[in-house]
C-alpha positions as protocol buffer text, in pm:
chain_id: "A"
residue {
  index: 1
  type: MET
  ca { x: 5236 y: -1084 z: -4117 }
}
residue {
  index: 2
  type: VAL
  ca { x: 5372 y: -1409 z: -3974 }
}
residue {
  index: 3
  type: ASN
  ca { x: 5117 y: -1633 z: -3804 }
}
residue {
  index: 4
  type: THR
  ca { x: 5246 y: -1675 z: -3449 }
}
residue {
  index: 5
  type: VAL
  ca { x: 5098 y: -2024 z: -3412 }
}
residue {
  index: 6
  type: LYS
  ca { x: 5261 y: -2142 z: -3736 }
}
residue {
  index: 7
  type: LEU
  ca { x: 5591 y: -2003 z: -3612 }
}
residue {
  index: 8
  type: TYR
  ca { x: 5547 y: -2189 z: -3285 }
}
residue {
  index: 9
  type: GLN
  ca { x: 5468 y: -2508 z: -3476 }
}
residue {
  index: 10
  type: ALA
  ca { x: 5789 y: -2470 z: -3677 }
}
residue {
  index: 11
  type: LEU
  ca { x: 5986 y: -2448 z: -3352 }
}
residue {
  index: 12
  type: LEU
  ca { x: 5806 y: -2757 z: -3221 }
}
residue {
  index: 13
  type: ARG
  ca { x: 5890 y: -2953 z: -3537 }
}
residue {
  index: 14
  type: ALA
  ca { x: 6257 y: -2870 z: -3485 }
}
residue {
  index: 15
  type: THR
  ca { x: 6228 y: -2978 z: -3122 }
}
residue {
  index: 16
  type: MET
  ca { x: 6070 y: -3311 z: -3218 }
}
residue {
  index: 17
  type: LYS
  ca { x: 6348 y: -3376 z: -3468 }
}
residue {
  index: 18
  type: LEU
  ca { x: 6614 y: -3294 z: -3210 }
}
residue {
  index: 19
  type: ALA
  ca { x: 6451 y: -3559 z: -2989 }
}
residue {
  index: 20
  type: GLY
  ca { x: 6506 y: -3815 z: -3267 }
}
residue {
  index: 21
  type: LEU
  ca { x: 6155 y: -3828 z: -3415 }
}
residue {
  index: 22
  type: ARG
  ca { x: 6053 y: -3775 z: -3776 }
}
residue {
  index: 23
  type: PRO
  ca { x: 5708 y: -3726 z: -3933 }
}
residue {
  index: 24
  type: ARG
  ca { x: 5585 y: -4034 z: -4118 }
}
residue {
  index: 25
  type: LYS
  ca { x: 5270 y: -4019 z: -4330 }
}
residue {
  index: 26
  type: ILE
  ca { x: 5112 y: -4365 z: -4338 }
}
residue {
  index: 27
  type: GLU
  ca { x: 4844 y: -4457 z: -4591 }
}
residue {
  index: 28
  type: ILE
  ca { x: 4597 y: -4644 z: -4372 }
}
residue {
  index: 29
  type: GLU
  ca { x: 4373 y: -4720 z: -4669 }
}
residue {
  index: 30
  type: PRO
  ca { x: 4307 y: -4541 z: -4999 }
}
residue {
  index: 31
  type: GLY
  ca { x: 4208 y: -4184 z: -4914 }
}
residue {
  index: 32
  type: THR
  ca { x: 4312 y: -4205 z: -4549 }
}
residue {
  index: 33
  type: ILE
  ca { x: 4650 y: -4067 z: -4443 }
}
residue {
  index: 34
  type: MET
  ca { x: 4761 y: -4052 z: -4081 }
}
residue {
  index: 35
  type: ASN
  ca { x: 5072 y: -3864 z: -3974 }
}
residue {
  index: 36
  type: PHE
  ca { x: 5292 y: -4018 z: -3705 }
}
residue {
  index: 37
  type: TRP
  ca { x: 5590 y: -3866 z: -3532 }
}
residue {
  index: 38
  type: ALA
  ca { x: 5804 y: -4176 z: -3496 }
}
residue {
  index: 39
  type: PRO
  ca { x: 6162 y: -4270 z: -3403 }
}
residue {
  index: 40
  type: THR
  ca { x: 6418 y: -4285 z: -3680 }
}
residue {
  index: 41
  type: GLN
  ca { x: 6514 y: -4633 z: -3793 }
}
residue {
  index: 42
  type: SER
  ca { x: 6862 y: -4591 z: -3646 }
}
residue {
  index: 43
  type: GLN
  ca { x: 6721 y: -4579 z: -3293 }
}
residue {
  index: 44
  type: ASN
  ca { x: 6734 y: -4884 z: -3070 }
}
residue {
  index: 45
  type: ASN
  ca { x: 6436 y: -5106 z: -3153 }
}
residue {
  index: 46
  type: THR
  ca { x: 6463 y: -5278 z: -2814 }
}
residue {
  index: 47
  type: LYS
  ca { x: 6321 y: -4974 z: -2635 }
}
residue {
  index: 48
  type: ASN
  ca { x: 5973 y: -5004 z: -2487 }
}
residue {
  index: 49
  type: ALA
  ca { x: 5723 y: -4819 z: -2704 }
}
residue {
  index: 50
  type: VAL
  ca { x: 5494 y: -4541 z: -2579 }
}
residue {
  index: 51
  type: VAL
  ca { x: 5216 y: -4395 z: -2794 }
}
residue {
  index: 52
  type: PHE
  ca { x: 5069 y: -4053 z: -2710 }
}
residue {
  index: 53
  type: LEU
  ca { x: 4717 y: -3962 z: -2828 }
}
residue {
  index: 54
  type: HIS
  ca { x: 4617 y: -3595 z: -2816 }
}
residue {
  index: 55
  type: GLY
  ca { x: 4289 y: -3430 z: -2721 }
}
residue {
  index: 56
  type: PHE
  ca { x: 4045 y: -3231 z: -2933 }
}
residue {
  index: 57
  type: VAL
  ca { x: 4237 y: -2900 z: -2926 }
}
residue {
  index: 58
  type: GLY
  ca { x: 4571 y: -2905 z: -3105 }
}
residue {
  index: 59
  type: ASP
  ca { x: 4759 y: -3194 z: -3262 }
}
residue {
  index: 60
  type: GLY
  ca { x: 5002 y: -3455 z: -3135 }
}
residue {
  index: 61
  type: MET
  ca { x: 5310 y: -3238 z: -3155 }
}
residue {
  index: 62
  type: MET
  ca { x: 5155 y: -2938 z: -2979 }
}
residue {
  index: 63
  type: THR
  ca { x: 5007 y: -3153 z: -2702 }
}
residue {
  index: 64
  type: TRP
  ca { x: 5294 y: -3387 z: -2623 }
}
residue {
  index: 65
  type: HIS
  ca { x: 5627 y: -3218 z: -2714 }
}
residue {
  index: 66
  type: LEU
  ca { x: 5736 y: -3183 z: -2350 }
}
residue {
  index: 67
  type: GLN
  ca { x: 5668 y: -3552 z: -2283 }
}
residue {
  index: 68
  type: VAL
  ca { x: 5859 y: -3642 z: -2600 }
}
residue {
  index: 69
  type: LEU
  ca { x: 6162 y: -3446 z: -2482 }
}
residue {
  index: 70
  type: ALA
  ca { x: 6147 y: -3612 z: -2141 }
}
residue {
  index: 71
  type: LEU
  ca { x: 6104 y: -3971 z: -2261 }
}
residue {
  index: 72
  type: ALA
  ca { x: 6257 y: -4008 z: -2608 }
}
residue {
  index: 73
  type: LYS
  ca { x: 6600 y: -4117 z: -2482 }
}
residue {
  index: 74
  type: LYS
  ca { x: 6459 y: -4405 z: -2277 }
}
residue {
  index: 75
  type: TYR
  ca { x: 6154 y: -4504 z: -2483 }
}
residue {
  index: 76
  type: ALA
  ca { x: 6053 y: -4539 z: -2845 }
}
residue {
  index: 77
  type: VAL
  ca { x: 5795 y: -4260 z: -2862 }
}
residue {
  index: 78
  type: TYR
  ca { x: 5517 y: -4242 z: -3122 }
}
residue {
  index: 79
  type: VAL
  ca { x: 5285 y: -3943 z: -3157 }
}
residue {
  index: 80
  type: PRO
  ca { x: 5009 y: -3966 z: -3420 }
}
residue {
  index: 81
  type: ASP
  ca { x: 4783 y: -3687 z: -3538 }
}
residue {
  index: 82
  type: LEU
  ca { x: 4427 y: -3815 z: -3517 }
}
residue {
  index: 83
  type: LEU
  ca { x: 4214 y: -3774 z: -3830 }
}
residue {
  index: 84
  type: PHE
  ca { x: 4143 y: -3409 z: -3919 }
}
residue {
  index: 85
  type: PHE
  ca { x: 4412 y: -3288 z: -3681 }
}
residue {
  index: 86
  type: GLY
  ca { x: 4762 y: -3186 z: -3783 }
}
residue {
  index: 87
  type: SER
  ca { x: 4854 y: -3357 z: -4109 }
}
residue {
  index: 88
  type: SER
  ca { x: 4603 y: -3644 z: -4091 }
}
residue {
  index: 89
  type: ALA
  ca { x: 4288 y: -3663 z: -4303 }
}
residue {
  index: 90
  type: THR
  ca { x: 4048 y: -3905 z: -4468 }
}
residue {
  index: 91
  type: GLY
  ca { x: 3792 y: -3911 z: -4746 }
}
residue {
  index: 92
  type: ASP
  ca { x: 3602 y: -4180 z: -4557 }
}
residue {
  index: 93
  type: SER
  ca { x: 3268 y: -4075 z: -4411 }
}
residue {
  index: 94
  type: ARG
  ca { x: 3323 y: -4257 z: -4080 }
}
residue {
  index: 95
  type: ARG
  ca { x: 3379 y: -4025 z: -3782 }
}
residue {
  index: 96
  type: THR
  ca { x: 3355 y: -4259 z: -3484 }
}
residue {
  index: 97
  type: VAL
  ca { x: 3608 y: -4314 z: -3208 }
}
residue {
  index: 98
  type: ASP
  ca { x: 3622 y: -4674 z: -3329 }
}
residue {
  index: 99
  type: PHE
  ca { x: 3742 y: -4561 z: -3671 }
}
residue {
  index: 100
  type: GLN
  ca { x: 4009 y: -4335 z: -3518 }
}
residue {
  index: 101
  type: ALA
  ca { x: 4132 y: -4630 z: -3309 }
}
residue {
  index: 102
  type: GLU
  ca { x: 4133 y: -4864 z: -3608 }
}
residue {
  index: 103
  type: CYS
  ca { x: 4341 y: -4617 z: -3809 }
}
residue {
  index: 104
  type: VAL
  ca { x: 4590 y: -4565 z: -3524 }
}
residue {
  index: 105
  type: ALA
  ca { x: 4628 y: -4942 z: -3488 }
}
residue {
  index: 106
  type: LYS
  ca { x: 4690 y: -4993 z: -3860 }
}
residue {
  index: 107
  type: GLY
  ca { x: 4944 y: -4712 z: -3860 }
}
residue {
  index: 108
  type: LEU
  ca { x: 5133 y: -4847 z: -3561 }
}
residue {
  index: 109
  type: LEU
  ca { x: 5141 y: -5195 z: -3710 }
}
residue {
  index: 110
  type: ALA
  ca { x: 5268 y: -5051 z: -4039 }
}
residue {
  index: 111
  type: LEU
  ca { x: 5548 y: -4883 z: -3843 }
}
residue {
  index: 112
  type: GLY
  ca { x: 5646 y: -5221 z: -3700 }
}
residue {
  index: 113
  type: LEU
  ca { x: 5509 y: -5193 z: -3346 }
}
residue {
  index: 114
  type: GLN
  ca { x: 5417 y: -5518 z: -3177 }
}
residue {
  index: 115
  type: ARG
  ca { x: 5352 y: -5402 z: -2820 }
}
residue {
  index: 116
  type: CYS
  ca { x: 5310 y: -5060 z: -2661 }
}
residue {
  index: 117
  type: THR
  ca { x: 5177 y: -4849 z: -2378 }
}
residue {
  index: 118
  type: VAL
  ca { x: 4916 y: -4597 z: -2492 }
}
residue {
  index: 119
  type: VAL
  ca { x: 4877 y: -4261 z: -2319 }
}
residue {
  index: 120
  type: GLY
  ca { x: 4566 y: -4060 z: -2403 }
}
residue {
  index: 121
  type: PHE
  ca { x: 4438 y: -3717 z: -2305 }
}
residue {
  index: 122
  type: SER
  ca { x: 4067 y: -3627 z: -2321 }
}
residue {
  index: 123
  type: TYR
  ca { x: 3939 y: -3732 z: -2667 }
}
residue {
  index: 124
  type: GLY
  ca { x: 4267 y: -3918 z: -2718 }
}
residue {
  index: 125
  type: GLY
  ca { x: 4196 y: -4113 z: -2401 }
}
residue {
  index: 126
  type: MET
  ca { x: 3870 y: -4237 z: -2550 }
}
residue {
  index: 127
  type: VAL
  ca { x: 4062 y: -4348 z: -2859 }
}
residue {
  index: 128
  type: ALA
  ca { x: 4317 y: -4518 z: -2631 }
}
residue {
  index: 129
  type: PHE
  ca { x: 4046 y: -4713 z: -2448 }
}
residue {
  index: 130
  type: LYS
  ca { x: 3894 y: -4824 z: -2778 }
}
residue {
  index: 131
  type: LEU
  ca { x: 4238 y: -4917 z: -2913 }
}
residue {
  index: 132
  type: ALA
  ca { x: 4297 y: -5137 z: -2607 }
}
residue {
  index: 133
  type: GLU
  ca { x: 3959 y: -5301 z: -2657 }
}
residue {
  index: 134
  type: LEU
  ca { x: 4013 y: -5369 z: -3029 }
}
residue {
  index: 135
  type: GLN
  ca { x: 4384 y: -5459 z: -3016 }
}
residue {
  index: 136
  type: PRO
  ca { x: 4470 y: -5639 z: -2689 }
}
residue {
  index: 137
  type: GLU
  ca { x: 4777 y: -5797 z: -2850 }
}
residue {
  index: 138
  type: LEU
  ca { x: 4914 y: -5455 z: -2945 }
}
residue {
  index: 139
  type: VAL
  ca { x: 4825 y: -5253 z: -2633 }
}
residue {
  index: 140
  type: GLU
  ca { x: 5000 y: -5364 z: -2314 }
}
residue {
  index: 141
  type: SER
  ca { x: 4865 y: -5089 z: -2089 }
}
residue {
  index: 142
  type: VAL
  ca { x: 4669 y: -4764 z: -2101 }
}
residue {
  index: 143
  type: VAL
  ca { x: 4720 y: -4437 z: -1916 }
}
residue {
  index: 144
  type: ALA
  ca { x: 4428 y: -4198 z: -1961 }
}
residue {
  index: 145
  type: THR
  ca { x: 4383 y: -3852 z: -1816 }
}
residue {
  index: 146
  type: CYS
  ca { x: 4073 y: -3629 z: -1825 }
}
residue {
  index: 147
  type: SER
  ca { x: 3900 y: -3907 z: -2012 }
}
residue {
  index: 148
  type: ILE
  ca { x: 3645 y: -4189 z: -2004 }
}
residue {
  index: 149
  type: PRO
  ca { x: 3597 y: -4507 z: -2208 }
}
residue {
  index: 150
  type: ALA
  ca { x: 3295 y: -4356 z: -2387 }
}
residue {
  index: 151
  type: MET
  ca { x: 3069 y: -4051 z: -2382 }
}
residue {
  index: 152
  type: THR
  ca { x: 2704 y: -4154 z: -2351 }
}
residue {
  index: 153
  type: GLU
  ca { x: 2409 y: -3925 z: -2421 }
}
residue {
  index: 154
  type: SER
  ca { x: 2320 y: -3887 z: -2053 }
}
residue {
  index: 155
  type: MET
  ca { x: 2682 y: -3812 z: -1957 }
}
residue {
  index: 156
  type: SER
  ca { x: 2712 y: -3564 z: -2243 }
}
residue {
  index: 157
  type: LYS
  ca { x: 2398 y: -3379 z: -2139 }
}
residue {
  index: 158
  type: GLU
  ca { x: 2513 y: -3353 z: -1777 }
}
residue {
  index: 159
  type: CYS
  ca { x: 2862 y: -3235 z: -1872 }
}
residue {
  index: 160
  type: LEU
  ca { x: 2737 y: -2969 z: -2113 }
}
residue {
  index: 161
  type: GLU
  ca { x: 2489 y: -2837 z: -1857 }
}
residue {
  index: 162
  type: LYS
  ca { x: 2767 y: -2802 z: -1598 }
}
residue {
  index: 163
  type: LEU
  ca { x: 2995 y: -2630 z: -1851 }
}
residue {
  index: 164
  type: GLY
  ca { x: 2719 y: -2400 z: -1973 }
}
residue {
  index: 165
  type: PHE
  ca { x: 2730 y: -2492 z: -2342 }
}
residue {
  index: 166
  type: PRO
  ca { x: 2445 y: -2630 z: -2556 }
}
residue {
  index: 167
  type: THR
  ca { x: 2673 y: -2844 z: -2776 }
}
residue {
  index: 168
  type: TRP
  ca { x: 3030 y: -2974 z: -2781 }
}
residue {
  index: 169
  type: SER
  ca { x: 3094 y: -2784 z: -3104 }
}
residue {
  index: 170
  type: GLU
  ca { x: 3021 y: -2451 z: -2937 }
}
residue {
  index: 171
  type: LEU
  ca { x: 3274 y: -2537 z: -2666 }
}
residue {
  index: 172
  type: LEU
  ca { x: 3550 y: -2696 z: -2875 }
}
residue {
  index: 173
  type: LEU
  ca { x: 3513 y: -2526 z: -3215 }
}
residue {
  index: 174
  type: PRO
  ca { x: 3509 y: -2153 z: -3140 }
}
residue {
  index: 175
  type: ASN
  ca { x: 3449 y: -1886 z: -3404 }
}
residue {
  index: 176
  type: SER
  ca { x: 3587 y: -1585 z: -3219 }
}
residue {
  index: 177
  type: VAL
  ca { x: 3872 y: -1473 z: -2996 }
}
residue {
  index: 178
  type: SER
  ca { x: 3644 y: -1477 z: -2693 }
}
residue {
  index: 179
  type: GLY
  ca { x: 3539 y: -1830 z: -2788 }
}
residue {
  index: 180
  type: VAL
  ca { x: 3901 y: -1946 z: -2806 }
}
residue {
  index: 181
  type: LYS
  ca { x: 3964 y: -1799 z: -2461 }
}
residue {
  index: 182
  type: LYS
  ca { x: 3672 y: -1998 z: -2323 }
}
residue {
  index: 183
  type: THR
  ca { x: 3794 y: -2316 z: -2493 }
}
residue {
  index: 184
  type: VAL
  ca { x: 4144 y: -2291 z: -2346 }
}
residue {
  index: 185
  type: GLY
  ca { x: 4020 y: -2121 z: -2029 }
}
residue {
  index: 186
  type: SER
  ca { x: 4169 y: -2174 z: -1687 }
}
residue {
  index: 187
  type: HIS
  ca { x: 4111 y: -2028 z: -1343 }
}
residue {
  index: 188
  type: ARG
  ca { x: 4350 y: -1746 z: -1423 }
}
residue {
  index: 189
  type: LEU
  ca { x: 4439 y: -1725 z: -1792 }
}
residue {
  index: 190
  type: PRO
  ca { x: 4792 y: -1584 z: -1841 }
}
residue {
  index: 191
  type: ARG
  ca { x: 4837 y: -1264 z: -2039 }
}
residue {
  index: 192
  type: ILE
  ca { x: 4836 y: -1367 z: -2403 }
}
residue {
  index: 193
  type: PRO
  ca { x: 4801 y: -1113 z: -2687 }
}
residue {
  index: 194
  type: ASN
  ca { x: 4474 y: -1134 z: -2880 }
}
residue {
  index: 195
  type: ARG
  ca { x: 4677 y: -1186 z: -3196 }
}
residue {
  index: 196
  type: VAL
  ca { x: 4774 y: -1532 z: -3074 }
}
residue {
  index: 197
  type: PHE
  ca { x: 4409 y: -1625 z: -3028 }
}
residue {
  index: 198
  type: LYS
  ca { x: 4327 y: -1490 z: -3375 }
}
residue {
  index: 199
  type: ASP
  ca { x: 4610 y: -1693 z: -3526 }
}
residue {
  index: 200
  type: SER
  ca { x: 4486 y: -2001 z: -3339 }
}
residue {
  index: 201
  type: LEU
  ca { x: 4148 y: -1969 z: -3508 }
}
residue {
  index: 202
  type: LYS
  ca { x: 4317 y: -1999 z: -3848 }
}
residue {
  index: 203
  type: VAL
  ca { x: 4552 y: -2286 z: -3764 }
}
residue {
  index: 204
  type: ILE
  ca { x: 4427 y: -2497 z: -3473 }
}
residue {
  index: 205
  type: PHE
  ca { x: 4052 y: -2467 z: -3516 }
}
residue {
  index: 206
  type: ASN
  ca { x: 4041 y: -2572 z: -3881 }
}
residue {
  index: 207
  type: ASN
  ca { x: 3848 y: -2854 z: -4054 }
}
residue {
  index: 208
  type: LYS
  ca { x: 3543 y: -2741 z: -3858 }
}
residue {
  index: 209
  type: LYS
  ca { x: 3287 y: -2935 z: -4059 }
}
residue {
  index: 210
  type: GLU
  ca { x: 3471 y: -3265 z: -4013 }
}
residue {
  index: 211
  type: LYS
  ca { x: 3553 y: -3196 z: -3648 }
}
residue {
  index: 212
  type: ALA
  ca { x: 3190 y: -3111 z: -3577 }
}
residue {
  index: 213
  type: GLU
  ca { x: 3103 y: -3452 z: -3723 }
}
residue {
  index: 214
  type: LEU
  ca { x: 3361 y: -3614 z: -3493 }
}
residue {
  index: 215
  type: LEU
  ca { x: 3194 y: -3447 z: -3195 }
}
residue {
  index: 216
  type: GLU
  ca { x: 2853 y: -3570 z: -3302 }
}
residue {
  index: 217
  type: ALA
  ca { x: 2984 y: -3924 z: -3348 }
}
residue {
  index: 218
  type: PHE
  ca { x: 3168 y: -3952 z: -3016 }
}
residue {
  index: 219
  type: VAL
  ca { x: 2840 y: -3930 z: -2819 }
}
residue {
  index: 220
  type: ILE
  ca { x: 2666 y: -4268 z: -2818 }
}
residue {
  index: 221
  type: PRO
  ca { x: 2325 y: -4384 z: -2688 }
}
residue {
  index: 222
  type: ASP
  ca { x: 2328 y: -4509 z: -2329 }
}
residue {
  index: 223
  type: LYS
  ca { x: 2188 y: -4845 z: -2437 }
}
residue {
  index: 224
  type: ASP
  ca { x: 2480 y: -4902 z: -2675 }
}
residue {
  index: 225
  type: PHE
  ca { x: 2748 y: -4883 z: -2406 }
}
residue {
  index: 226
  type: THR
  ca { x: 2869 y: -5161 z: -2182 }
}
residue {
  index: 227
  type: VAL
  ca { x: 3191 y: -5137 z: -1985 }
}
residue {
  index: 228
  type: PRO
  ca { x: 3455 y: -5347 z: -2166 }
}
residue {
  index: 229
  type: GLU
  ca { x: 3660 y: -5603 z: -1977 }
}
residue {
  index: 230
  type: TYR
  ca { x: 4012 y: -5484 z: -2045 }
}
residue {
  index: 231
  type: SER
  ca { x: 4294 y: -5734 z: -2024 }
}
residue {
  index: 232
  type: GLN
  ca { x: 4549 y: -5454 z: -1991 }
}
residue {
  index: 233
  type: LYS
  ca { x: 4663 y: -5244 z: -1698 }
}
residue {
  index: 234
  type: ILE
  ca { x: 4465 y: -4919 z: -1684 }
}
residue {
  index: 235
  type: GLY
  ca { x: 4600 y: -4610 z: -1510 }
}
residue {
  index: 236
  type: ASN
  ca { x: 4514 y: -4243 z: -1482 }
}
């Protein structure tokens, strides 16, 4: 039986290509490959560049395809898959937000970007903030939604208590259909067949060991965090 999520992804890939983007696998370093949806070389290089960073559920294409369709004619749009999402992976043991940001920066530079606006959602927003901190020459401005510069231990504890989960893994890495519904929950979840949730478990919620390590690494001690002084414009 056809996996409904894989079928949806195939349609999204066709949509991305119609918008003028192509998947580019960039070797960041030996053993680390990051996939970028990037403009074809025939597109106008004078366009302002916008980079979209996805959250912890789904990959770049699934998160940002509507924005790509809306903006690709006017802007040079880049959509990476963060490590262990989509087609990106690494054999490196590092799982920090810093490492994700470093890999995104190296990939963008390899693609020829010199200046860009970075848009990040949730986990991707944290990577965007770190990217701006590490690469002020590359990042002109940041737009972050549902995100913060860093997740400290005290903030993490408070958030999890409000959400009613003991760990981030139990919230963001479900093992059952009911768990997926809670992860993607809304005030009034639309009618979606259970088969779609089952298919999501096989496709979207993969690489669980590595993603659990990402979730452990993105929470930092309170004493290790100081608010950076960004030189860029920051919006939300």
